[in-house]
HTML snippet that shows the backbone in 3Dmol.js (N, CA, C, O; Angstrom):
<script src="https://3Dmol.org/build/3Dmol-min.js"></script>
<div id="view" style="width:600px;height:400px;position:relative"></div>
<script>
const pdb = `
ATOM      1  N   MET A   1      78.276 100.736 119.112  1.00  0.00           N
ATOM      2  CA  MET A   1      77.978 102.080 118.704  1.00  0.00           C
ATOM      3  C   MET A   1      76.773 102.058 117.769  1.00  0.00           C
ATOM      4  O   MET A   1      76.651 101.164 116.932  1.00  0.00           O
ATOM      5  N   THR A   2      75.901 103.023 117.906  1.00  0.00           N
ATOM      6  CA  THR A   2      74.755 103.173 117.031  1.00  0.00           C
ATOM      7  C   THR A   2      75.017 104.296 116.044  1.00  0.00           C
ATOM      8  O   THR A   2      75.434 105.386 116.436  1.00  0.00           O
ATOM      9  N   ALA A   3      74.778 104.038 114.778  1.00  0.00           N
ATOM     10  CA  ALA A   3      74.963 105.073 113.755  1.00  0.00           C
ATOM     11  C   ALA A   3      73.866 106.120 113.900  1.00  0.00           C
ATOM     12  O   ALA A   3      72.685 105.788 113.995  1.00  0.00           O
ATOM     13  N   VAL A   4      74.266 107.377 113.916  1.00  0.00           N
ATOM     14  CA  VAL A   4      73.336 108.489 114.032  1.00  0.00           C
ATOM     15  C   VAL A   4      72.969 109.015 112.648  1.00  0.00           C
ATOM     16  O   VAL A   4      71.798 109.278 112.372  1.00  0.00           O
ATOM     17  N   ASP A   5      73.970 109.169 111.778  1.00  0.00           N
ATOM     18  CA  ASP A   5      73.772 109.732 110.439  1.00  0.00           C
ATOM     19  C   ASP A   5      74.857 109.155 109.539  1.00  0.00           C
ATOM     20  O   ASP A   5      76.045 109.370 109.778  1.00  0.00           O
ATOM     21  N   THR A   6      74.453 108.424 108.508  1.00  0.00           N
ATOM     22  CA  THR A   6      75.438 107.752 107.651  1.00  0.00           C
ATOM     23  C   THR A   6      75.935 108.609 106.490  1.00  0.00           C
ATOM     24  O   THR A   6      76.783 108.164 105.717  1.00  0.00           O
ATOM     25  N   VAL A   7      75.423 109.827 106.358  1.00  0.00           N
ATOM     26  CA  VAL A   7      75.867 110.710 105.276  1.00  0.00           C
ATOM     27  C   VAL A   7      77.346 111.029 105.460  1.00  0.00           C
ATOM     28  O   VAL A   7      77.758 111.467 106.534  1.00  0.00           O
ATOM     29  N   GLY A   8      78.127 110.815 104.439  1.00  0.00           N
ATOM     30  CA  GLY A   8      79.549 111.135 104.469  1.00  0.00           C
ATOM     31  C   GLY A   8      80.447 110.003 104.906  1.00  0.00           C
ATOM     32  O   GLY A   8      81.666 110.174 104.939  1.00  0.00           O
ATOM     33  N   ALA A   9      79.890 108.844 105.247  1.00  0.00           N
ATOM     34  CA  ALA A   9      80.712 107.737 105.733  1.00  0.00           C
ATOM     35  C   ALA A   9      81.707 107.261 104.675  1.00  0.00           C
ATOM     36  O   ALA A   9      82.875 107.029 104.986  1.00  0.00           O
ATOM     37  N   GLY A  10      81.264 107.119 103.459  1.00  0.00           N
ATOM     38  CA  GLY A  10      82.157 106.679 102.381  1.00  0.00           C
ATOM     39  C   GLY A  10      83.235 107.701 102.076  1.00  0.00           C
ATOM     40  O   GLY A  10      84.388 107.344 101.837  1.00  0.00           O
ATOM     41  N   ASP A  11      82.860 108.968 102.084  1.00  0.00           N
ATOM     42  CA  ASP A  11      83.845 110.030 101.850  1.00  0.00           C
ATOM     43  C   ASP A  11      84.886 110.051 102.963  1.00  0.00           C
ATOM     44  O   ASP A  11      86.076 110.219 102.695  1.00  0.00           O
ATOM     45  N   ALA A  12      84.447 109.881 104.211  1.00  0.00           N
ATOM     46  CA  ALA A  12      85.370 109.871 105.344  1.00  0.00           C
ATOM     47  C   ALA A  12      86.306 108.670 105.261  1.00  0.00           C
ATOM     48  O   ALA A  12      87.496 108.786 105.554  1.00  0.00           O
ATOM     49  N   PHE A  13      85.770 107.513 104.862  1.00  0.00           N
ATOM     50  CA  PHE A  13      86.593 106.319 104.693  1.00  0.00           C
ATOM     51  C   PHE A  13      87.692 106.585 103.669  1.00  0.00           C
ATOM     52  O   PHE A  13      88.863 106.289 103.911  1.00  0.00           O
ATOM     53  N   THR A  14      87.307 107.142 102.529  1.00  0.00           N
ATOM     54  CA  THR A  14      88.273 107.441 101.470  1.00  0.00           C
ATOM     55  C   THR A  14      89.305 108.467 101.940  1.00  0.00           C
ATOM     56  O   THR A  14      90.498 108.307 101.684  1.00  0.00           O
ATOM     57  N   ALA A  15      88.858 109.502 102.615  1.00  0.00           N
ATOM     58  CA  ALA A  15      89.775 110.524 103.124  1.00  0.00           C
ATOM     59  C   ALA A  15      90.752 109.918 104.128  1.00  0.00           C
ATOM     60  O   ALA A  15      91.934 110.263 104.126  1.00  0.00           O
ATOM     61  N   GLY A  16      90.274 109.030 104.975  1.00  0.00           N
ATOM     62  CA  GLY A  16      91.155 108.370 105.937  1.00  0.00           C
ATOM     63  C   GLY A  16      92.200 107.512 105.258  1.00  0.00           C
ATOM     64  O   GLY A  16      93.370 107.523 105.640  1.00  0.00           O
ATOM     65  N   TYR A  17      91.776 106.769 104.252  1.00  0.00           N
ATOM     66  CA  TYR A  17      92.712 105.921 103.508  1.00  0.00           C
ATOM     67  C   TYR A  17      93.773 106.768 102.821  1.00  0.00           C
ATOM     68  O   TYR A  17      94.966 106.480 102.921  1.00  0.00           O
ATOM     69  N   LEU A  18      93.340 107.808 102.126  1.00  0.00           N
ATOM     70  CA  LEU A  18      94.280 108.650 101.390  1.00  0.00           C
ATOM     71  C   LEU A  18      95.214 109.424 102.313  1.00  0.00           C
ATOM     72  O   LEU A  18      96.400 109.566 102.014  1.00  0.00           O
ATOM     73  N   SER A  19      94.693 109.925 103.431  1.00  0.00           N
ATOM     74  CA  SER A  19      95.568 110.646 104.360  1.00  0.00           C
ATOM     75  C   SER A  19      96.584 109.690 104.986  1.00  0.00           C
ATOM     76  O   SER A  19      97.724 110.076 105.243  1.00  0.00           O
ATOM     77  N   GLY A  20      96.178 108.459 105.230  1.00  0.00           N
ATOM     78  CA  GLY A  20      97.119 107.458 105.722  1.00  0.00           C
ATOM     79  C   GLY A  20      98.205 107.164 104.711  1.00  0.00           C
ATOM     80  O   GLY A  20      99.369 106.999 105.075  1.00  0.00           O
ATOM     81  N   HIS A  21      97.833 107.098 103.444  1.00  0.00           N
ATOM     82  CA  HIS A  21      98.816 106.895 102.372  1.00  0.00           C
ATOM     83  C   HIS A  21      99.809 108.056 102.339  1.00  0.00           C
ATOM     84  O   HIS A  21     101.019 107.842 102.260  1.00  0.00           O
ATOM     85  N   LEU A  22      99.295 109.281 102.400  1.00  0.00           N
ATOM     86  CA  LEU A  22     100.170 110.462 102.381  1.00  0.00           C
ATOM     87  C   LEU A  22     101.072 110.526 103.617  1.00  0.00           C
ATOM     88  O   LEU A  22     102.168 111.082 103.553  1.00  0.00           O
ATOM     89  N   ASP A  23     100.620 109.962 104.734  1.00  0.00           N
ATOM     90  CA  ASP A  23     101.429 109.931 105.958  1.00  0.00           C
ATOM     91  C   ASP A  23     102.373 108.732 106.011  1.00  0.00           C
ATOM     92  O   ASP A  23     103.107 108.567 106.985  1.00  0.00           O
ATOM     93  N   GLY A  24     102.360 107.895 104.973  1.00  0.00           N
ATOM     94  CA  GLY A  24     103.287 106.774 104.907  1.00  0.00           C
ATOM     95  C   GLY A  24     102.873 105.548 105.692  1.00  0.00           C
ATOM     96  O   GLY A  24     103.713 104.699 105.991  1.00  0.00           O
ATOM     97  N   LEU A  25     101.591 105.430 106.037  1.00  0.00           N
ATOM     98  CA  LEU A  25     101.127 104.245 106.758  1.00  0.00           C
ATOM     99  C   LEU A  25     101.098 103.040 105.826  1.00  0.00           C
ATOM    100  O   LEU A  25     100.894 103.182 104.620  1.00  0.00           O
ATOM    101  N   ASP A  26     101.302 101.854 106.392  1.00  0.00           N
ATOM    102  CA  ASP A  26     101.179 100.643 105.596  1.00  0.00           C
ATOM    103  C   ASP A  26      99.696 100.370 105.320  1.00  0.00           C
ATOM    104  O   ASP A  26      98.829 101.111 105.784  1.00  0.00           O
ATOM    105  N   LEU A  27      99.413  99.314 104.569  1.00  0.00           N
ATOM    106  CA  LEU A  27      98.025  99.019 104.182  1.00  0.00           C
ATOM    107  C   LEU A  27      97.115  98.871 105.399  1.00  0.00           C
ATOM    108  O   LEU A  27      96.018  99.429 105.428  1.00  0.00           O
ATOM    109  N   ALA A  28      97.564  98.128 106.394  1.00  0.00           N
ATOM    110  CA  ALA A  28      96.738  97.938 107.596  1.00  0.00           C
ATOM    111  C   ALA A  28      96.494  99.267 108.302  1.00  0.00           C
ATOM    112  O   ALA A  28      95.390  99.513 108.790  1.00  0.00           O
ATOM    113  N   GLY A  29      97.494 100.114 108.363  1.00  0.00           N
ATOM    114  CA  GLY A  29      97.348 101.417 108.985  1.00  0.00           C
ATOM    115  C   GLY A  29      96.397 102.325 108.227  1.00  0.00           C
ATOM    116  O   GLY A  29      95.597 103.044 108.825  1.00  0.00           O
ATOM    117  N   ARG A  30      96.492 102.285 106.888  1.00  0.00           N
ATOM    118  CA  ARG A  30      95.590 103.098 106.049  1.00  0.00           C
ATOM    119  C   ARG A  30      94.149 102.646 106.225  1.00  0.00           C
ATOM    120  O   ARG A  30      93.247 103.470 106.374  1.00  0.00           O
ATOM    121  N   LEU A  31      93.935 101.330 106.208  1.00  0.00           N
ATOM    122  CA  LEU A  31      92.575 100.817 106.376  1.00  0.00           C
ATOM    123  C   LEU A  31      92.051 101.077 107.779  1.00  0.00           C
ATOM    124  O   LEU A  31      90.872 101.384 107.955  1.00  0.00           O
ATOM    125  N   GLY A  32      92.915 100.959 108.776  1.00  0.00           N
ATOM    126  CA  GLY A  32      92.506 101.257 110.145  1.00  0.00           C
ATOM    127  C   GLY A  32      92.067 102.705 110.300  1.00  0.00           C
ATOM    128  O   GLY A  32      91.052 102.987 110.938  1.00  0.00           O
ATOM    129  N   ARG A  33      92.832 103.623 109.717  1.00  0.00           N
ATOM    130  CA  ARG A  33      92.455 105.029 109.785  1.00  0.00           C
ATOM    131  C   ARG A  33      91.156 105.264 109.024  1.00  0.00           C
ATOM    132  O   ARG A  33      90.302 106.025 109.478  1.00  0.00           O
ATOM    133  N   ALA A  34      91.000 104.619 107.876  1.00  0.00           N
ATOM    134  CA  ALA A  34      89.787 104.787 107.069  1.00  0.00           C
ATOM    135  C   ALA A  34      88.546 104.344 107.837  1.00  0.00           C
ATOM    136  O   ALA A  34      87.537 105.049 107.855  1.00  0.00           O
ATOM    137  N   VAL A  35      88.621 103.184 108.465  1.00  0.00           N
ATOM    138  CA  VAL A  35      87.488 102.674 109.243  1.00  0.00           C
ATOM    139  C   VAL A  35      87.201 103.584 110.435  1.00  0.00           C
ATOM    140  O   VAL A  35      86.041 103.848 110.754  1.00  0.00           O
ATOM    141  N   THR A  36      88.247 104.057 111.085  1.00  0.00           N
ATOM    142  CA  THR A  36      88.077 104.939 112.239  1.00  0.00           C
ATOM    143  C   THR A  36      87.388 106.245 111.836  1.00  0.00           C
ATOM    144  O   THR A  36      86.472 106.698 112.522  1.00  0.00           O
ATOM    145  N   LEU A  37      87.821 106.846 110.738  1.00  0.00           N
ATOM    146  CA  LEU A  37      87.189 108.097 110.306  1.00  0.00           C
ATOM    147  C   LEU A  37      85.749 107.873 109.878  1.00  0.00           C
ATOM    148  O   LEU A  37      84.888 108.714 110.135  1.00  0.00           O
ATOM    149  N   GLY A  38      85.477 106.746 109.226  1.00  0.00           N
ATOM    150  CA  GLY A  38      84.095 106.425 108.892  1.00  0.00           C
ATOM    151  C   GLY A  38      83.237 106.302 110.143  1.00  0.00           C
ATOM    152  O   GLY A  38      82.091 106.752 110.157  1.00  0.00           O
ATOM    153  N   ALA A  39      83.781 105.697 111.186  1.00  0.00           N
ATOM    154  CA  ALA A  39      83.043 105.559 112.453  1.00  0.00           C
ATOM    155  C   ALA A  39      82.800 106.917 113.113  1.00  0.00           C
ATOM    156  O   ALA A  39      81.725 107.156 113.663  1.00  0.00           O
ATOM    157  N   PHE A  40      83.784 107.797 113.059  1.00  0.00           N
ATOM    158  CA  PHE A  40      83.603 109.137 113.614  1.00  0.00           C
ATOM    159  C   PHE A  40      82.440 109.851 112.938  1.00  0.00           C
ATOM    160  O   PHE A  40      81.625 110.487 113.606  1.00  0.00           O
ATOM    161  N   VAL A  41      82.364 109.749 111.623  1.00  0.00           N
ATOM    162  CA  VAL A  41      81.319 110.463 110.884  1.00  0.00           C
ATOM    163  C   VAL A  41      79.927 109.943 111.206  1.00  0.00           C
ATOM    164  O   VAL A  41      79.007 110.739 111.399  1.00  0.00           O
ATOM    165  N   VAL A  42      79.751 108.636 111.269  1.00  0.00           N
ATOM    166  CA  VAL A  42      78.405 108.101 111.513  1.00  0.00           C
ATOM    167  C   VAL A  42      77.952 108.283 112.958  1.00  0.00           C
ATOM    168  O   VAL A  42      76.772 108.110 113.263  1.00  0.00           O
ATOM    169  N   ALA A  43      78.880 108.632 113.849  1.00  0.00           N
ATOM    170  CA  ALA A  43      78.534 108.816 115.260  1.00  0.00           C
ATOM    171  C   ALA A  43      77.883 110.171 115.537  1.00  0.00           C
ATOM    172  O   ALA A  43      77.381 110.397 116.638  1.00  0.00           O
ATOM    173  N   GLY A  44      77.885 111.069 114.560  1.00  0.00           N
ATOM    174  CA  GLY A  44      77.299 112.400 114.769  1.00  0.00           C
ATOM    175  C   GLY A  44      76.475 112.830 113.584  1.00  0.00           C
ATOM    176  O   GLY A  44      76.399 112.125 112.578  1.00  0.00           O
ATOM    177  N   HIS A  45      75.866 113.974 113.700  1.00  0.00           N
ATOM    178  CA  HIS A  45      75.057 114.526 112.613  1.00  0.00           C
ATOM    179  C   HIS A  45      75.930 115.299 111.644  1.00  0.00           C
ATOM    180  O   HIS A  45      76.861 115.991 112.055  1.00  0.00           O
ATOM    181  N   GLY A  46      75.632 115.182 110.368  1.00  0.00           N
ATOM    182  CA  GLY A  46      76.381 115.904 109.342  1.00  0.00           C
ATOM    183  C   GLY A  46      77.400 115.000 108.675  1.00  0.00           C
ATOM    184  O   GLY A  46      77.641 113.876 109.116  1.00  0.00           O
ATOM    185  N   ASP A  47      77.991 115.508 107.609  1.00  0.00           N
ATOM    186  CA  ASP A  47      78.897 114.671 106.836  1.00  0.00           C
ATOM    187  C   ASP A  47      80.374 114.928 107.117  1.00  0.00           C
ATOM    188  O   ASP A  47      81.214 114.212 106.572  1.00  0.00           O
ATOM    189  N   TRP A  48      80.731 115.898 107.926  1.00  0.00           N
ATOM    190  CA  TRP A  48      82.129 116.136 108.273  1.00  0.00           C
ATOM    191  C   TRP A  48      82.315 116.630 109.704  1.00  0.00           C
ATOM    192  O   TRP A  48      83.436 116.640 110.212  1.00  0.00           O
ATOM    193  N   GLU A  49      81.249 117.033 110.347  1.00  0.00           N
ATOM    194  CA  GLU A  49      81.338 117.666 111.656  1.00  0.00           C
ATOM    195  C   GLU A  49      81.987 116.788 112.724  1.00  0.00           C
ATOM    196  O   GLU A  49      82.594 117.310 113.658  1.00  0.00           O
ATOM    197  N   GLY A  50      81.872 115.472 112.605  1.00  0.00           N
ATOM    198  CA  GLY A  50      82.438 114.574 113.602  1.00  0.00           C
ATOM    199  C   GLY A  50      83.877 114.172 113.350  1.00  0.00           C
ATOM    200  O   GLY A  50      84.473 113.459 114.158  1.00  0.00           O
ATOM    201  N   LEU A  51      84.445 114.624 112.233  1.00  0.00           N
ATOM    202  CA  LEU A  51      85.809 114.214 111.908  1.00  0.00           C
ATOM    203  C   LEU A  51      86.837 114.885 112.811  1.00  0.00           C
ATOM    204  O   LEU A  51      86.658 116.029 113.229  1.00  0.00           O
ATOM    205  N   PRO A  52      87.917 114.162 113.108  1.00  0.00           N
ATOM    206  CA  PRO A  52      89.003 114.785 113.881  1.00  0.00           C
ATOM    207  C   PRO A  52      89.760 115.781 113.006  1.00  0.00           C
ATOM    208  O   PRO A  52      89.720 115.706 111.777  1.00  0.00           O
ATOM    209  N   ARG A  53      90.451 116.715 113.664  1.00  0.00           N
ATOM    210  CA  ARG A  53      91.295 117.668 112.930  1.00  0.00           C
ATOM    211  C   ARG A  53      92.569 116.967 112.476  1.00  0.00           C
ATOM    212  O   ARG A  53      92.924 115.905 112.988  1.00  0.00           O
ATOM    213  N   ARG A  54      93.243 117.568 111.521  1.00  0.00           N
ATOM    214  CA  ARG A  54      94.473 116.988 110.972  1.00  0.00           C
ATOM    215  C   ARG A  54      95.490 116.683 112.080  1.00  0.00           C
ATOM    216  O   ARG A  54      96.126 115.629 112.069  1.00  0.00           O
ATOM    217  N   ASP A  55      95.638 117.604 113.028  1.00  0.00           N
ATOM    218  CA  ASP A  55      96.627 117.396 114.085  1.00  0.00           C
ATOM    219  C   ASP A  55      96.215 116.307 115.075  1.00  0.00           C
ATOM    220  O   ASP A  55      97.022 115.926 115.923  1.00  0.00           O
ATOM    221  N   GLU A  56      95.006 115.804 114.994  1.00  0.00           N
ATOM    222  CA  GLU A  56      94.542 114.730 115.869  1.00  0.00           C
ATOM    223  C   GLU A  56      94.679 113.340 115.240  1.00  0.00           C
ATOM    224  O   GLU A  56      94.514 112.336 115.933  1.00  0.00           O
ATOM    225  N   LEU A  57      94.976 113.268 113.947  1.00  0.00           N
ATOM    226  CA  LEU A  57      95.052 111.978 113.269  1.00  0.00           C
ATOM    227  C   LEU A  57      96.125 111.072 113.861  1.00  0.00           C
ATOM    228  O   LEU A  57      95.917 109.864 113.975  1.00  0.00           O
ATOM    229  N   SER A  58      97.256 111.632 114.233  1.00  0.00           N
ATOM    230  CA  SER A  58      98.317 110.791 114.790  1.00  0.00           C
ATOM    231  C   SER A  58      97.880 110.154 116.109  1.00  0.00           C
ATOM    232  O   SER A  58      98.351 109.070 116.453  1.00  0.00           O
ATOM    233  N   LEU A  59      96.995 110.807 116.846  1.00  0.00           N
ATOM    234  CA  LEU A  59      96.482 110.226 118.084  1.00  0.00           C
ATOM    235  C   LEU A  59      95.654 108.976 117.795  1.00  0.00           C
ATOM    236  O   LEU A  59      95.678 108.018 118.567  1.00  0.00           O
ATOM    237  N   LEU A  60      94.935 108.990 116.698  1.00  0.00           N
ATOM    238  CA  LEU A  60      94.117 107.839 116.315  1.00  0.00           C
ATOM    239  C   LEU A  60      94.976 106.658 115.881  1.00  0.00           C
ATOM    240  O   LEU A  60      94.587 105.501 116.046  1.00  0.00           O
ATOM    241  N   ASP A  61      96.149 106.958 115.325  1.00  0.00           N
ATOM    242  CA  ASP A  61      97.034 105.909 114.835  1.00  0.00           C
ATOM    243  C   ASP A  61      97.970 105.377 115.906  1.00  0.00           C
ATOM    244  O   ASP A  61      98.756 104.466 115.644  1.00  0.00           O
ATOM    245  N   GLY A  62      97.897 105.938 117.118  1.00  0.00           N
ATOM    246  CA  GLY A  62      98.747 105.481 118.202  1.00  0.00           C
ATOM    247  C   GLY A  62     100.136 106.081 118.195  1.00  0.00           C
ATOM    248  O   GLY A  62     101.045 105.538 118.822  1.00  0.00           O
ATOM    249  N   HIS A  63     100.320 107.206 117.490  1.00  0.00           N
ATOM    250  CA  HIS A  63     101.611 107.886 117.454  1.00  0.00           C
ATOM    251  C   HIS A  63     101.533 109.161 118.270  1.00  0.00           C
ATOM    252  O   HIS A  63     100.467 109.758 118.418  1.00  0.00           O
ATOM    253  N   GLU A  64     102.655 109.563 118.786  1.00  0.00           N
ATOM    254  CA  GLU A  64     102.714 110.830 119.505  1.00  0.00           C
ATOM    255  C   GLU A  64     102.650 111.978 118.506  1.00  0.00           C
ATOM    256  O   GLU A  64     103.237 111.880 117.428  1.00  0.00           O
ATOM    257  N   PRO A  65     101.946 113.072 118.837  1.00  0.00           N
ATOM    258  CA  PRO A  65     101.916 114.227 117.939  1.00  0.00           C
ATOM    259  C   PRO A  65     103.332 114.715 117.655  1.00  0.00           C
ATOM    260  O   PRO A  65     104.156 114.840 118.561  1.00  0.00           O
ATOM    261  N   GLY A  66     103.595 114.984 116.392  1.00  0.00           N
ATOM    262  CA  GLY A  66     104.893 115.497 115.989  1.00  0.00           C
ATOM    263  C   GLY A  66     105.934 114.420 115.742  1.00  0.00           C
ATOM    264  O   GLY A  66     107.040 114.730 115.299  1.00  0.00           O
ATOM    265  N   SER A  67     105.611 113.159 116.017  1.00  0.00           N
ATOM    266  CA  SER A  67     106.592 112.099 115.774  1.00  0.00           C
ATOM    267  C   SER A  67     106.601 111.739 114.296  1.00  0.00           C
ATOM    268  O   SER A  67     105.649 112.026 113.570  1.00  0.00           O
ATOM    269  N   THR A  68     107.667 111.119 113.866  1.00  0.00           N
ATOM    270  CA  THR A  68     107.783 110.697 112.473  1.00  0.00           C
ATOM    271  C   THR A  68     107.031 109.388 112.300  1.00  0.00           C
ATOM    272  O   THR A  68     107.257 108.422 113.028  1.00  0.00           O
ATOM    273  N   LEU A  69     106.129 109.375 111.318  1.00  0.00           N
ATOM    274  CA  LEU A  69     105.367 108.157 111.031  1.00  0.00           C
ATOM    275  C   LEU A  69     106.173 107.264 110.097  1.00  0.00           C
ATOM    276  O   LEU A  69     106.864 107.747 109.200  1.00  0.00           O
ATOM    277  N   ARG A  70     106.077 105.976 110.315  1.00  0.00           N
ATOM    278  CA  ARG A  70     106.789 105.023 109.441  1.00  0.00           C
ATOM    279  C   ARG A  70     105.803 104.198 108.696  1.00  0.00           C
ATOM    280  O   ARG A  70     106.189 103.336 107.908  1.00  0.00           O
TER     281      ARG A  70
END
`;
const viewer = $3Dmol.createViewer("view");
viewer.addModel(pdb, "pdb");
viewer.setStyle({}, {cartoon: {color: "spectrum"}});
viewer.zoomTo();
viewer.render();
</script>
């Protein structure tokens, strides 16, 4: 993947980590989500436009929407 715009990558990483913590993910899961959100942001223009919506986060973590996260 080629980075298009790196603005917001650190913020997206932090948001991914914190949202993973709030969803009860373990350390590896939190870091995985953080890296994934950082990658989403650098793949497009702008600092938040490429981020997935809240209801799409479970898809990134490999969980079914609406399932209980452990």
